[in-house]
KOLROMAR-211838 format. One record per residue (C-alpha): residue in one letter; x, y, z. Coordinates in steps of 0.2 Angstrom, whole numbers, plus 2048, in hexadecimal, padded with zeros to 3 digits. Layout:
AXYZ
...
//
This chain:
M639C722F3
K632C642FE
M643C63307
R644C7530B
S632C75312
I637C6731E
V647C70324
T63DC80327
T630C76331
G63EC6E33B
I645C7F33F
L634C86344
V631C7734F
A642C78358
L63FC8B35B
A62EC88362
A634C7B36D
S642C86374
L636C94377
L62AC88381
A639C8138B
L63FC92390
P634C943A0
L63CC833A6
F64DC8B3A7
H647C9C3AD
E64DC9A3BF
V65DC903BD
A669C9F3C0
R666CAF3C9
A671CBD3CC
Q670CC63DD
Y66CCD83DB
P673CE23E3
P682CD63E4
P689CD43F6
T697CE13FA
G6A6CDF404
N6AFCCF408
V6B3CC1415
T6C5CBB417
L6C6CAA420
T6D7CA5428
A6DDC97432
E6EAC9A43F
T6F4C8C437
T6F1C83426
T6F9C7242D
A6F2C6943B
T6F5C58444
A6E8C4B446
G6DCC50455
S6E3C62457
S6D9C72457
V6DBC8044B
P6D4C9244E
I6CBC9843E
S6C7CAB43C
A6BBCB4430
T6BECC642D
I6B0CD1425
R6B3CE141C
D6A7CEC413
Q6AACF2401
Y6B5D00407
G6C1CF4410
S6BBCF9422
V6B7CEB42E
V6A5CE7432
A69FCE2444
G68FCD9447
V68ECCD439
A689CBB43D
C694CAE436
K691C9B435
F69FC8F432
S69FC7D42B
V6ABC6F425
I6A8C6F412
S6B3C6040F
Q6BFC54418
P6C8C44415
G6BFC3B423
T6B0C3E42D
D6B5C4443E
A6BCC5643B
S6B0C64441
V6AEC76445
V6A4C7F452
S697C86445
G690C9544F
P689CA1449
F696CAD450
T694CC044F
T6A3CCA449
D6ABCD5456
A6B1CE7455
S6C0CE144A
G6B4CD943E
V6BACC7443
A6B0CB8448
Q6B9CA844E
T6B6C9644F
T6C1C86452
L6C4C78446
S6C7C6744E
A6D2C5D442
G6CCC4B440
S6D6C3B440
T6D8C3A42D
A6E7C42424
G6E2C4D416
T6DBC5E412
I6CCC6541C
V6C3C74414
V6B9C80420
G6ACC8C419
A6A5C9C421
L694CA441C
C694CB6423
G684CBF41E
E684CBD40B
L697CBB40A
S6A0CAA40A
A6B2CA440A
Q6BCC9440D
V6CDC8F414
S6D6C7E413
V6E0C76421
V6EBC6641E
N6E9C5942B
S6FBC5242A
A6FAC42435
A6EFC3443A
V6EBC3044C
G6F2C1F452
L702C1E449
P710C16454
P71EC22459
T72EC2244F
G73AC14454
T72DC0845B
S72ABF7454
Q719BF044F
A720BDF44C
D713BD044D
D71CBC4459
S70DBB8459
P70FBA6453
A703BAA444
G70EBBA440
I71EBB0441
T717BA2436
W712BAE429
A723BB7429
L72CBA6427
G720BA1419
I724BB1410
A737BAE413
A736B9C40D
G72CBA03FE
A739BAD3F9
A747BA13FC
L73FB943F1
G73BBA13E4
I74DBA63E3
G754B943E4
G748B8F3D6
T74EB9D3CB
L761B983CF
A75DB863CB
V755B8A3BA
M764B963B6
M770B883BA
V767B7B3B0
R767B873A1
R779B8A3A2
A77DB773A4
R776B72394
P782B6D387
S781B77377
R77AB6E367
R784B70357
//
């Protein structure tokens, strides 16, 4: 009987603690009412860019019936990027009679995916652009050989080490084969 009393007390304490903690979590999640209607479509003129290039980005706003909406302010931002130098002209830009607001993405110098976001009124969207090449790579067919004395010494050291390694391996193999068998 005593065990049953302890379990019952434990359950009551846990229930009371849960009810007391409920106000702490009251404002964690909120639904927006009424929910925003319509949509924003964010598009890039091209989804691949080269380092340092500019890519036009367009946001098109439509209402719940699919009709374009003019006069909506849109702000643009870089959500994520592989480096630190990609940027967009943030605005705000107002949608025109076609429901379109435009900005320009300046692709940075680091290869990877750049995510651009738009916030138009209560609606938001994102688009990805892949920056395909890094700035400063040599053109195809050109040499970047190090002809300095230190570079030549380093290359000769590598070659000598490789030769000694191969020579040493061959010598060990010959010694092993030259041993007479013991019977």
